[in-house]
C-alpha positions in Angstrom: -21.5 -43.2 -48.9 -24.1 -41.3 -51.0 -25.8 -38.2 -49.1 -29.0 -40.2 -48.9 -27.4 -43.1 -46.9 -27.7 -43.0 -43.2 -24.4 -43.7 -41.3 -24.4 -47.3 -39.7 -22.1 -47.0 -36.7 -20.8 -50.5 -35.7 -17.5 -49.8 -34.0 -18.7 -49.1 -30.5 -15.7 -51.1 -28.9 -13.4 -48.4 -30.4 -15.7 -45.5 -29.0 -19.1 -44.3 -28.4 -21.2 -41.3 -28.9 -21.7 -39.1 -25.7 -25.2 -39.2 -24.6 -27.2 -35.9 -24.7 -27.8 -36.3 -21.0 -24.2 -36.6 -20.4 -23.4 -33.4 -22.3 -25.9 -31.5 -20.6 -24.7 -32.8 -17.3 -21.1 -31.6 -18.3 -22.0 -28.3 -19.8 -22.1 -26.2 -16.7 -18.5 -27.2 -15.7 -16.9 -25.7 -18.8 -17.9 -22.1 -17.8 -20.3 -21.4 -15.0 -18.9 -23.8 -12.4 -15.3 -24.1 -13.6 -13.5 -23.8 -10.3 -10.3 -25.6 -9.7 -11.3 -28.3 -7.0 -7.9 -27.7 -5.1 -8.6 -24.2 -4.4 -10.4 -22.8 -1.3 -13.1 -20.3 -2.4 -16.8 -21.1 -2.8 -16.8 -22.2 -6.5 -13.8 -24.2 -5.9 -15.4 -26.0 -2.8 -18.5 -26.7 -5.1 -16.1 -28.4 -7.7 -14.5 -30.4 -5.0 -18.0 -31.6 -3.8 -18.9 -32.5 -7.5 -15.7 -34.6 -7.8 -16.3 -36.5 -4.7 -19.9 -37.0 -5.5 -18.6 -38.6 -8.8 -16.2 -40.8 -6.9 -19.1 -42.1 -4.9 -21.1 -42.9 -8.1 -18.2 -44.9 -9.5 -17.6 -46.7 -6.2 -21.1 -47.8 -6.0 -21.0 -49.1 -9.5 -17.9 -51.4 -8.7 -18.9 -52.1 -5.1 -15.9 -50.4 -3.9 -15.2 -47.5 -1.3 -15.2 -43.9 -2.6 -11.6 -43.7 -1.4 -10.5 -46.4 -3.5 -11.5 -44.6 -6.9 -8.9 -42.4 -8.6 -9.7 -40.4 -11.7 -7.3 -40.6 -14.6 -7.1 -39.5 -18.4 -8.4 -43.0 -19.5 -8.0 -46.6 -19.8 -4.4 -46.5 -21.0 -3.3 -44.4 -18.2 -4.9 -46.6 -15.7 -3.4 -49.6 -17.1 0.0 -48.1 -17.1 -0.5 -46.8 -13.6 -1.5 -50.4 -12.4 1.3 -52.2 -13.7 4.1 -49.8 -13.4 2.9 -48.6 -10.0 2.7 -52.0 -8.6 6.1 -53.0 -10.1 8.0 -50.1 -8.7 6.4 -50.2 -5.3 7.2 -54.0 -4.9 10.4 -54.5 -6.6 12.1 -55.5 -3.5 9.4 -58.3 -2.9 9.6 -59.7 -6.5 10.1 -59.2 -10.1 7.6 -61.3 -11.7 4.2 -60.3 -13.4 1.7 -62.6 -15.0 -0.6 -61.5 -17.8 -2.2 -62.9 -20.8 -1.1 -62.9 -24.6 -4.4 -61.2 -25.6 -4.4 -58.2 -23.5 -4.8 -54.7 -24.9 -1.6 -53.0 -25.7 -2.1 -50.6 -22.9 -1.1 -53.5 -20.8 1.2 -55.5 -23.1 3.4 -52.3 -23.8 3.9 -51.5 -20.1 4.6 -55.1 -19.6 7.2 -55.1 -22.3 8.6 -51.8 -21.0 9.0 -53.3 -17.5 10.8 -56.4 -19.1 13.4 -53.9 -20.2 13.8 -52.8 -16.6 14.6 -56.2 -15.5 11.0 -57.5 -14.5 10.1 -61.0 -15.8 6.8 -61.3 -17.5 4.7 -64.4 -18.0 2.4 -64.1 -21.1 -0.2 -66.8 -20.5 -1.6 -68.4 -23.7 -5.3 -68.8 -24.4 -7.5 -71.5 -26.0 -9.1 -71.3 -29.2 -12.1 -69.2 -27.8 -9.6 -66.8 -26.1 -10.0 -67.9 -22.6 -7.2 -68.0 -20.1 -6.7 -71.3 -18.2 -6.9 -70.5 -14.3 -5.0 -73.8 -13.6 -2.1 -72.6 -15.9 -2.3 -69.2 -14.3 -2.0 -70.7 -10.7 0.9 -72.9 -11.9 2.8 -69.8 -13.2 2.8 -68.1 -9.7 6.0 -68.0 -7.9 7.3 -66.6 -4.6 8.6 -63.5 -6.6 5.1 -62.9 -8.3 3.9 -59.4 -7.6 1.0 -58.8 -9.8 -1.5 -60.8 -12.0 -3.3 -58.6 -14.9 -5.9 -60.2 -16.9 -8.6 -58.3 -18.8 -12.2 -58.7 -18.0 -13.3 -59.0 -21.5 -11.3 -58.9 -24.8 -11.6 -55.8 -27.0 -11.3 -57.7 -30.2 -13.1 -60.9 -29.9 -15.3 -60.1 -26.9 -14.4 -63.2 -24.9 -15.3 -62.7 -21.0 -12.5 -64.2 -18.8 -13.0 -66.3 -15.7 -12.2 -63.2 -13.6 -13.7 -64.4 -10.3 -11.9 -67.7 -10.4 -8.6 -65.9 -11.1 -9.3 -63.5 -8.4 -9.8 -66.4 -6.0 -6.5 -67.8 -7.1 -4.7 -64.5 -6.7 -6.3 -63.8 -3.2 -5.2 -67.3 -2.1 -1.5 -66.8 -3.1 -1.5 -63.2 -1.7 -0.9 -61.8 -5.2 -2.4 -58.4 -6.2 -5.0 -58.8 -9.1 -5.6 -56.3 -11.9 -8.2 -56.3 -14.5 -8.5 -54.2 -17.5 -12.3 -53.8 -17.5 -12.4 -51.0 -20.2 -14.6 -53.1 -22.5 -16.7 -54.4 -19.7 -17.6 -51.5 -17.6 -21.0 -50.3 -18.1 -21.9 -53.3 -20.2 -21.6 -56.4 -17.8 -21.9 -56.4 -13.9 -18.7 -55.7 -12.0 -17.8 -56.4 -8.4 -14.3 -55.9 -7.0 -15.2 -57.7 -3.9 -16.9 -60.8 -5.5 -14.1 -60.9 -8.0 -11.4 -60.4 -5.4 -9.9 -57.5 -7.5 -7.1 -55.1 -6.1 -7.2 -52.9 -9.1 -9.6 -52.2 -12.1 -9.2 -49.9 -14.9 -12.2 -48.3 -16.9 -12.6 -45.5 -19.5 -15.8 -43.3 -20.0 -15.8 -43.2 -23.7 -16.4 -46.9 -23.9 -19.9 -46.4 -22.2 -21.2 -43.1 -24.0 -19.1 -40.9 -21.8 -16.5 -38.4 -23.0 -13.1 -39.2 -24.2 -10.0 -38.2 -22.0 -11.3 -39.5 -18.7 -11.3 -42.7 -16.8 -10.6 -44.2 -13.4 -8.5 -46.8 -11.5 -9.9 -48.6 -8.5 -7.0 -49.4 -6.0 -8.0 -51.4 -3.1 -7.2 -49.9 0.3 -3.9 -51.1 1.5 -2.5 -51.9 -2.1 1.2 -51.0 -2.3 1.4 -48.8 -5.5 3.6 -45.9 -6.6 2.3 -42.9 -8.5 3.5 -42.3 -12.0 2.5 -38.9 -12.4 4.3 -36.2 -10.1 3.7 -32.6 -9.7 0.8 -32.0 -7.4 -1.1 -33.4 -4.5 -4.4 -34.1 -6.4 -6.3 -37.5 -5.9 -4.9 -37.9 -2.5 -1.2 -37.7 -3.4 -1.4 -40.4 -5.8 -2.1 -38.8 -9.2 -0.8 -35.3 -9.9 -2.8 -32.8 -12.1 -5.7 -30.7 -11.9 -8.8 -32.7 -12.1 -10.8 -32.9 -15.5 -13.9 -31.5 -13.8 -16.3 -31.8 -16.8 -14.9 -35.2 -17.5 -15.3 -36.5 -14.2 -19.0 -35.4 -14.2 -19.4 -37.1 -17.7 -18.0 -40.3 -16.5 -20.1 -40.6 -13.4 -23.4 -39.6 -15.5 -22.7 -42.0 -18.1 -21.9 -44.9 -15.8 -24.8 -44.3 -13.7 -27.1 -44.2 -16.8 -25.5 -47.4 -18.2 -26.0 -49.3 -15.0 -29.6 -48.5 -14.8 -30.2 -49.8 -18.4 -27.6 -52.5 -18.5 -29.9 -55.4 -18.0 -32.4 -54.6 -20.7 -29.8 -53.1 -23.0 -27.5 -56.2 -22.7 -30.6 -58.5 -23.6 -31.3 -56.3 -26.6 -27.9 -56.2 -28.0 -27.3 -59.9 -27.4 -30.3 -60.5 -29.7 -28.9 -58.2 -32.5 -25.3 -59.7 -31.8 -26.6 -63.3 -32.5 -28.6 -62.1 -35.5 -25.5 -60.6 -37.1 -23.5 -63.7 -36.3 -26.0 -66.3 -37.6 -26.7 -64.2 -40.6 -23.0 -63.8 -41.7 -22.1 -67.2 -41.0 -25.0 -68.5 -42.7 -24.8 -66.3 -46.0 -21.1 -66.0 -46.4 -19.4 -69.3 -47.1 -15.9 -69.9 -45.4 -16.3 -67.6 -42.4 -15.8 -68.5 -38.8 -16.8 -66.7 -35.3 -13.9 -65.6 -33.3 -14.1 -65.5 -29.6 -16.3 -67.7 -27.2 -19.7 -68.3 -28.7 -21.6 -67.5 -25.4 -19.1 -66.2 -22.8 -18.8 -62.9 -24.9 -19.7 -59.1 -24.7 -23.4 -58.5 -25.6 -22.5 -56.3 -28.6 -19.5 -57.9 -29.9 -19.4 -59.9 -33.3 -15.8 -60.9 -34.7 -15.8 -63.1 -37.7 -13.1 -64.1 -40.1 -13.8 -64.0 -43.7 -11.3 -66.3 -45.7 -9.9 -65.1 -49.0 -10.7 -61.5 -48.2 -8.4 -58.8 -46.8 -9.7 -57.0 -43.9 -8.7 -53.5 -44.7 -10.4 -53.8 -48.1 -13.5 -55.1 -46.5 -13.5 -52.0 -44.2 -13.2 -49.5 -47.1 -15.9 -51.2 -49.1 -18.2 -51.1 -46.0 -17.5 -47.5 -45.6 -18.6 -46.8 -49.3 -22.0 -48.2 -48.0 -22.1 -46.0 -44.9 -21.1 -48.9 -42.6 -18.4 -48.1 -39.9 -16.5 -51.2 -38.7 -13.1 -52.4 -37.8 -10.6 -55.4 -38.2 -9.8 -55.2 -34.4 -8.5 -52.6 -31.9 -8.8 -49.1 -33.0 -5.5 -48.6 -31.3 -3.6 -50.5 -33.7 -5.4 -50.1 -36.8 -2.5 -48.4 -38.6 -0.4 -51.8 -38.0 0.3 -54.0 -41.0 0.7 -57.0 -38.7 -2.0 -59.4 -38.1 -3.9 -58.9 -34.7 -2.0 -60.6 -31.7 -5.3 -61.7 -30.4 -6.4 -63.6 -33.5 -2.8 -65.2 -33.7 -3.1 -66.2 -30.1 -6.4 -68.2 -30.6 -4.7 -70.1 -33.5 -5.7 -68.1 -36.6 -3.1 -68.2 -39.5 -1.7 -64.8 -40.7 -4.1 -65.1 -43.9 -7.1 -65.7 -42.0 -6.3 -63.2 -39.3 -6.0 -60.5 -41.7 -9.5 -61.2 -43.0 -11.3 -60.3 -39.6 -14.2 -58.1 -39.3 -15.4 -56.6 -36.1 -18.9 -55.4 -35.6 -19.6 -53.9 -32.1 -23.1 -52.5 -31.4 -24.3 -49.9 -29.2 -27.2 -48.1 -27.8 -28.1 -46.5 -31.1 -27.8 -49.9 -33.0 -31.0 -50.9 -34.4 -32.6 -54.2 -36.1 -33.0 -52.4 -39.4 -29.2 -51.5 -39.2 -28.5 -55.2 -38.5 -30.5 -56.2 -41.6 -28.7 -53.8 -43.8 -25.3 -55.0 -42.8 -26.5 -58.5 -43.5 -27.4 -57.4 -47.0 -24.1 -55.5 -47.6 -21.6 -58.0 -46.1 -22.2 -60.9 -48.4 -22.1 -58.6 -51.4 -18.7 -57.1 -50.3 -17.2 -60.6 -49.5 -18.3 -61.8 -52.9 -16.8 -58.7 -54.7 -13.5 -59.0 -53.0 -13.2 -62.8 -53.5 -13.9 -62.4 -57.3 -10.6 -60.6 -57.5 -8.5 -62.7 -55.1 -6.0 -65.0 -56.6 -6.6 -67.6 -53.7 -10.3 -68.0 -54.3 -12.4 -70.2 -56.5 -16.1 -70.9 -56.3 -15.0 -74.8 -56.7 -14.1 -75.8 -53.1 -11.5 -78.0 -54.4 -9.6 -74.9 -55.8 -9.0 -73.2 -52.5 -5.4 -72.5 -51.7 -5.3 -71.3 -48.2 
């Protein structure tokens, strides 16, 4: 990127910039109002009141009760707590957990860990659009099933799962239902009551809040063990001094996100669809990954055949465009995306994926610039690919 180029950030699914209003709301809690909420003197009591006010804000956003919201260090901790906490608390009742093959690794890795502890895990397949089949899920339930965990929306391909239908099934069978809503919170409407949810994970840095703070909704009456020990914070369920500034930042960012959600979602969908149609129309042999309409407002994921994804990212970076090939949490892996493999892509095509995720600072001019650059990058990389020929008869993939 030359000094004159403006950075175009299109990796908002990985993280988002903190809103200026959120930083201002957090600022006093680093120095002037720093009291430990667990202490009893005046500035500590003020901190306690701030934490409880933030809890009420998060609860309103989800249609929950304040006492059902627990602050964590982020989505990964919330997911780990949901799976391990439910498994440990209910191991005398059963040993079977149902999840999907395209979950974030914050769910898949705890599930694999629990398998080593003797629990049985069913990893449900998805269709070519990334959707879980609720009928197949219901068929997988046994008398020993103690948890269902299916994400609200996929972090790589943006597909929005049939959470309400799954929640109804889980409720009918009396099985606790957890959803990883990290990509969805602040971007699409959520309701723990309407979706019959028992647990829900979210993370502030996905909706223009700070990193290092998240929350887990736990429906009142849910049997769950703590996984953090060492103090009585969060009503004896999550030990550790509260991240006061982070809690304020999460609540402030979520409140703003909810107020602008409808208009912002419409704006992002327009930009998203322009990106999708522009790339598919200007770059031959590309395909959209994920559901064409049941997808997050700002998510674009395409496969560009005969191009290696990491090379594409490096070339885009030289033009000042920040993108990804999938989840930021697995960007160092040489293996193809488990999500793209699960929807039926070959290794070669999966390795050529490009994820562009839009956010509040994304503009129409930026979209046009990306649509100008992506075809150039694809053509440049295909020109040195041994698998590519301009003559369609000569393709070898």
